[in-house]
C-alpha positions in Angstrom: -144.8 69.0 -12.0 -141.0 69.0 -12.4 -139.1 65.8 -12.9 -139.2 63.9 -9.6 -136.1 62.3 -8.0 -135.5 58.6 -8.0 -136.5 58.3 -4.3 -139.8 60.0 -4.7 -140.6 57.7 -7.7 -139.6 54.7 -5.6 -142.1 55.7 -2.9 -144.9 57.2 -4.9 -144.5 56.4 -8.6 -147.0 54.4 -10.7 -150.0 54.8 -8.4 -151.3 58.2 -7.4 -154.6 57.9 -5.6 -157.4 60.4 -6.1 -159.8 61.8 -3.5 -161.1 59.1 -1.3 -159.1 56.3 -2.9 -156.9 53.8 -1.1 -153.5 55.2 -0.1 -151.8 51.9 -0.7 -151.9 50.1 -4.1 -155.0 47.9 -3.9 -154.6 44.2 -4.5 -157.2 43.4 -7.2 -157.2 39.7 -6.5 -159.7 38.8 -9.2 -159.2 36.7 -12.4 -162.0 38.5 -14.3 -164.0 41.7 -14.5 -167.8 42.3 -15.0 -169.4 44.2 -17.8 -173.0 45.4 -18.4 -172.7 45.4 -22.1 -171.1 42.9 -24.5 -169.9 45.7 -26.8 -167.9 47.2 -23.9 -165.9 44.0 -23.5 -165.6 43.6 -27.3 -164.0 47.0 -27.5 -161.3 45.8 -25.1 -160.7 42.7 -27.1 -160.3 44.8 -30.2 -157.8 47.1 -28.4 -160.1 50.1 -29.1 -160.6 50.9 -25.4 -158.5 50.7 -22.2 -159.5 48.6 -19.3 -159.5 45.1 -17.9 -161.3 41.9 -18.7 -159.0 39.0 -17.7 -155.9 39.1 -15.3 -153.8 36.8 -17.5 -153.4 39.8 -19.8 -153.6 42.8 -17.5 -154.5 43.6 -13.9 -154.8 47.0 -12.2 -152.4 46.1 -9.4 -149.8 44.8 -11.8 -150.1 47.8 -14.1 -149.6 50.2 -11.2 -146.4 48.5 -10.2 -145.2 48.2 -13.8 -145.8 51.9 -14.2 -143.6 52.6 -11.2 -140.7 50.5 -12.6 -141.2 52.2 -16.0 -140.8 55.6 -14.3 -137.7 54.4 -12.4 -136.1 53.2 -15.6 -137.2 56.2 -17.7 -139.1 54.1 -20.2 -142.3 54.5 -22.2 -144.1 51.3 -21.2 -143.6 48.3 -19.0 -145.1 45.0 -18.0 -144.7 42.5 -15.2 -144.0 38.8 -15.7 -144.0 35.8 -13.4 -140.2 35.7 -13.1 -137.0 37.2 -14.5 -136.7 34.2 -16.7 -140.1 34.9 -18.2 -139.1 38.5 -18.7 -136.0 37.6 -20.7 -137.9 35.0 -22.7 -140.6 37.5 -23.6 -138.1 40.2 -24.4 -136.4 38.0 -27.0 -139.4 36.1 -28.3 -141.4 39.3 -28.8 -139.2 40.2 -31.8 -137.4 36.9 -32.7 -138.8 33.6 -33.9 -137.8 30.4 -35.6 -135.0 31.0 -38.1 -133.8 34.2 -36.3 -130.5 35.0 -34.6 -129.5 37.0 -31.5 -126.0 38.2 -30.4 -125.4 37.8 -26.6 -122.7 38.5 -24.1 -121.1 35.3 -22.7 -121.1 36.9 -19.3 -124.7 36.3 -18.2 -126.6 34.4 -15.5 -126.5 30.6 -16.0 -130.3 30.2 -16.1 -130.5 32.8 -18.9 -127.6 31.1 -20.8 -129.5 27.8 -20.6 -132.7 29.5 -21.7 -131.0 31.0 -24.8 -128.5 28.3 -25.7 -130.8 25.3 -25.2 -134.5 26.1 -24.9 -134.8 28.9 -27.4 -132.4 27.0 -29.7 -134.9 24.2 -29.7 -137.5 26.8 -30.8 -135.3 27.7 -33.8 -133.6 30.9 -32.4 -129.9 30.8 -32.7 -127.5 32.6 -30.4 -124.0 33.7 -30.9 -122.2 34.4 -27.6 -119.5 37.1 -27.6 -116.9 38.3 -25.2 -118.3 41.4 -23.4 -114.8 42.9 -23.7 -114.6 42.4 -27.5 -113.9 45.4 -29.7 -116.7 47.0 -31.8 -115.3 45.2 -34.9 -115.3 41.8 -33.2 -118.9 42.4 -31.9 -120.0 43.5 -35.3 -118.6 40.3 -36.9 -121.1 38.2 -34.9 -124.1 39.7 -36.6 -126.0 38.1 -39.5 -128.7 39.2 -41.9 -131.3 37.5 -39.6 -130.0 39.0 -36.3 -132.9 40.5 -34.4 -131.4 41.7 -31.1 -128.3 42.1 -28.9 -128.4 41.1 -25.2 -126.2 41.7 -22.1 -126.4 42.2 -18.3 -125.4 45.5 -16.8 -123.5 43.6 -14.1 -123.3 40.0 -14.9 -124.3 37.4 -12.4 -122.0 36.1 -10.9 -118.9 37.1 -12.9 -119.7 40.8 -12.0 -118.3 42.0 -15.4 -119.6 45.5 -16.2 -121.2 45.8 -19.7 -120.0 48.7 -21.8 -123.6 49.7 -22.7 -122.7 52.5 -25.1 -120.4 50.2 -27.1 -123.0 47.4 -27.3 -125.7 49.9 -28.2 -123.6 51.5 -30.9 -123.0 48.1 -32.5 -126.6 46.9 -32.2 -128.0 50.1 -33.7 -125.4 50.0 -36.6 -127.1 46.7 -37.5 -130.6 48.0 -37.1 -131.5 45.9 -34.0 -132.3 46.9 -30.3 -130.1 46.3 -27.4 -131.7 44.4 -24.5 -130.1 44.9 -21.1 -130.8 42.9 -17.9 -130.5 45.5 -15.2 -131.3 43.3 -12.2 -128.1 43.8 -10.1 -127.6 47.6 -10.2 -131.4 48.4 -10.4 -132.4 51.8 -11.7 -131.1 53.3 -8.5 -127.5 52.8 -9.6 -127.8 52.6 -13.4 -130.5 53.4 -16.0 -129.3 51.7 -19.2 -131.8 53.6 -21.3 -129.8 56.7 -20.7 -126.8 55.0 -22.2 -128.5 53.7 -25.3 -130.3 50.5 -24.3 -133.7 50.0 -25.9 -135.3 47.3 -23.8 -134.5 46.7 -20.1 -135.4 43.6 -18.1 -135.4 42.7 -14.4 -135.7 39.7 -12.1 -137.7 41.7 -9.6 -137.2 38.7 -7.3 -133.9 40.2 -6.4 -133.2 43.7 -5.1 -136.5 45.2 -6.2 -138.4 42.9 -4.0 -135.4 42.6 -1.7 -136.9 40.3 1.0 -137.1 36.9 -0.7 -140.9 37.2 -0.6 -142.1 37.1 -4.2 -140.8 35.8 -7.5 -141.3 38.1 -10.5 -139.9 39.9 -13.5 -140.3 43.1 -15.5 -139.8 44.4 -19.1 -139.4 48.1 -19.8 -139.4 49.6 -23.3 -137.4 52.8 -23.8 -139.7 53.9 -26.6 -136.6 55.0 -28.5 -136.1 52.2 -31.0 -137.7 53.0 -34.4 -139.3 49.7 -35.4 -140.8 51.1 -38.6 -137.4 52.2 -39.8 -136.4 48.5 -39.7 -139.8 47.1 -40.6 -138.4 44.3 -42.7 -136.7 42.9 -39.5 -139.7 43.3 -37.3 -142.9 42.4 -39.2 -144.6 41.3 -36.0 -144.7 44.9 -34.9 -145.0 46.7 -38.3 -147.5 44.5 -40.2 -151.0 43.4 -39.3 -151.3 40.7 -36.6 -153.9 38.3 -37.9 -154.1 36.6 -34.5 -155.4 39.9 -33.0 -157.9 41.4 -35.5 -155.3 42.6 -37.9 -153.9 45.3 -35.6 -150.5 46.8 -36.6 -148.9 47.6 -33.3 -146.6 50.4 -34.4 -149.5 52.1 -36.3 -152.0 51.9 -33.4 -149.8 52.3 -30.4 -146.8 54.2 -31.7 -143.1 53.7 -31.2 -143.4 53.9 -27.4 -146.3 51.5 -27.0 -146.0 48.9 -29.7 -143.5 46.5 -28.1 -145.1 46.1 -24.7 -148.6 45.9 -26.2 -147.6 43.1 -28.5 -145.9 41.3 -25.7 -149.1 41.5 -23.7 -151.6 40.7 -26.4 -149.6 37.9 -27.9 -147.1 36.4 -25.5 -149.0 36.9 -22.2 -152.2 35.8 -23.9 -150.6 32.6 -25.2 -148.0 31.7 -22.6 -149.6 33.1 -19.5 -146.5 34.0 -17.5 -148.4 36.6 -15.4 -147.2 37.9 -12.1 -149.9 37.4 -9.4 -151.4 40.6 -8.1 -150.4 39.5 -4.6 -146.8 39.2 -5.7 -147.0 42.6 -7.4 -148.2 44.1 -4.1 -145.2 42.6 -2.3 -142.9 43.9 -5.0 -144.3 47.4 -4.6 -143.5 47.3 -0.9 -139.9 46.5 -1.8 -139.7 49.2 -4.4 -140.7 51.8 -1.8 -137.5 51.3 0.1 -135.2 50.4 -2.9 -133.5 53.8 -2.9 -132.7 53.4 0.8 -131.5 49.8 0.6 -129.3 49.9 -2.4 -126.7 52.2 -0.9 -126.5 50.0 2.2 -126.0 46.9 0.0 -123.2 48.7 -1.9 -121.6 49.9 1.4 -121.4 46.3 2.7 -120.3 45.0 -0.7 -117.4 47.5 -0.9 -116.3 46.7 2.7 -116.4 42.9 2.1 -114.5 43.3 -1.2 -111.8 45.4 0.4 -111.4 42.9 3.3 -111.2 39.9 1.0 -108.7 41.6 -1.4 -106.2 41.8 1.5 -106.7 38.3 2.9 -103.9 35.8 2.3 -106.3 32.9 1.7 -108.1 34.8 -1.1 -106.7 34.3 -4.6 -108.9 36.8 -6.5 -111.7 39.2 -5.8 -114.1 40.6 -8.4 -116.0 43.8 -7.5 -116.0 46.9 -9.7 -115.7 49.2 -6.7 -112.1 48.0 -6.3 -109.4 50.1 -8.1 -107.6 46.8 -8.9 -110.7 45.4 -10.7 -110.5 45.4 -14.5 -114.0 46.9 -14.7 -113.3 49.7 -12.3 -113.3 52.4 -15.0 -116.5 51.1 -16.6 -118.0 51.0 -13.1 -117.1 54.6 -12.5 -118.7 55.5 -15.8 -122.0 53.6 -15.5 -122.2 53.1 -11.7 -120.6 56.1 -10.0 -122.8 55.8 -6.9 -122.2 52.1 -6.4 -122.9 48.8 -8.2 -124.5 46.1 -6.0 -124.0 44.0 -2.9 -122.6 41.0 -4.8 -119.0 40.1 -4.4 -117.3 37.2 -6.3 -114.0 35.7 -5.2 -111.8 32.6 -5.4 -110.0 31.0 -2.5 -106.5 29.6 -2.8 -107.8 26.1 -1.9 -110.2 26.0 -4.8 -113.6 24.3 -4.8 -113.0 22.3 -1.6 -112.0 25.5 0.3 -115.0 27.2 -1.1 -117.3 24.5 0.3 -115.6 24.6 3.7 -115.9 28.4 3.8 -119.6 28.4 3.0 -120.4 25.8 5.5 -118.5 27.7 8.2 -120.5 30.9 7.9 -123.0 31.8 10.6 -124.7 34.9 9.3 -124.7 34.3 5.6 -126.7 31.3 4.5 -126.1 28.9 1.6 -129.0 29.7 -0.8 -129.9 29.7 -4.4 -130.7 33.3 -4.1 -129.0 36.7 -4.3 -129.7 40.4 -3.7 -131.7 39.9 -0.6 -131.9 41.8 2.8 -130.2 38.8 4.3 -126.7 37.9 3.2 -126.4 34.6 1.3 -123.7 32.7 -0.5 -123.3 29.9 -3.1 -120.8 28.2 -5.5 -122.2 29.0 -9.0 -120.3 26.2 -10.8 -122.2 23.6 -8.8 -125.5 25.3 -8.6 -126.8 28.1 -10.8 -124.4 27.4 -13.6 -123.9 23.6 -13.2 -125.5 22.9 -16.7 -122.4 24.6 -18.3 -119.3 22.6 -19.3 -115.8 23.8 -18.3 -115.3 25.7 -21.5 -118.6 27.5 -21.1 -117.9 28.3 -17.5 -114.5 29.8 -18.4 -116.2 32.0 -21.1 -118.7 33.2 -18.5 -115.9 34.1 -16.1 -116.8 31.4 -13.6 -114.0 29.4 -12.0 -114.9 26.0 -10.4 -114.2 27.4 -6.9 -115.8 30.8 -7.4 -117.8 32.0 -4.4 -120.7 34.5 -4.9 -121.3 36.4 -1.7 -124.4 38.5 -1.6 -124.1 41.2 1.1 -127.4 41.9 2.8 -128.3 44.8 5.1 -126.7 43.4 8.3 -124.1 45.4 10.2 -120.8 45.6 8.3 -118.7 44.6 11.2 -120.8 41.4 11.8 -120.4 40.4 8.1 -116.7 40.9 8.2 -116.3 38.9 11.4 -118.4 36.1 10.0 -116.3 36.0 6.9 -113.0 36.1 8.8 -114.1 33.2 11.0 -115.1 31.1 8.0 -111.8 31.8 6.3 -109.9 30.6 9.3 -111.7 27.2 9.0 -110.5 26.8 5.3 
């Protein structure tokens, strides 16, 4: 079969039923699986056979949905996690441990920043945060002999900066480490980071992929392109025997395209247990089936709202890479030519007080700790998702105290614009 289009993969990827099998992905809502022979289960534990024995490690429903996301991103292997936070934790912790170091863009989601700067720091992993607009030389200067990865977001939440993936990949690879990219906001419909040099891709599937605020989840996709063996001294967990799992050497047994996800499953999911429930994976798949149809609508509304706000006298600044006035317009055209996302960030002339009044005056968009949903929603990041940051950290992340993050849903464009116009009048 020739390579299928992104829409066909969204609808039919991952699970292809055979004669007499269910047309929809079955929900295998079972914690465990039955065997007739002890040796059959033993072969699974030894990673000598494929199959299922306990859902904390793997489940048929989850694997089918992970396979679809893997196809969408153009990767070699993928896994689901309980949340986007868990996905980013696993993505880093799979190759970095106590005493190691990671280089990361300053422009990332506040929860991810706290995970990296506080929680993983307590676990002995040090992070250096760099300006995403820094030169190759400046980025390179942040690396150390113990650096194990580089991390960034395709479109940062909520600063909406656009990552120069090729630049970050070039620097990461020059230092023999993989580039990990969180692709939550554009989704593979609008950007496939692997095609631009990213090695590992993560998602909060809670956002656009689910699209309906129904199920929390995350995903990790391995490109299969990073040569772990070529840098074996940096990644002994993948290239030397794992004594916690019968001495298996992941790159030797599962190859360049399977080692990373297999290790994350057999080690991290086994020990930390951040599995996505099969029921949530089922909901996620329903969202994926319409992802290619929904994303253009989100972008259409986002573009219209950004253009409206840019011309309004009460708006101080608008950030949206679809605007020609935006500093990331050119990068947006390069990496996101078909649209970016439905998220628009802006500042009002009246600052934080005006932002509060604006949000409370909306009738269609609701104040929520959520984004990338079929229903429009809004929040003030500095007082919610990023409130753990100090003023200096907020500034580095591109977040002003009065910044408003408006997530455009699938409503009629005219209704959204009317709602925003009425709320602005109240400021």
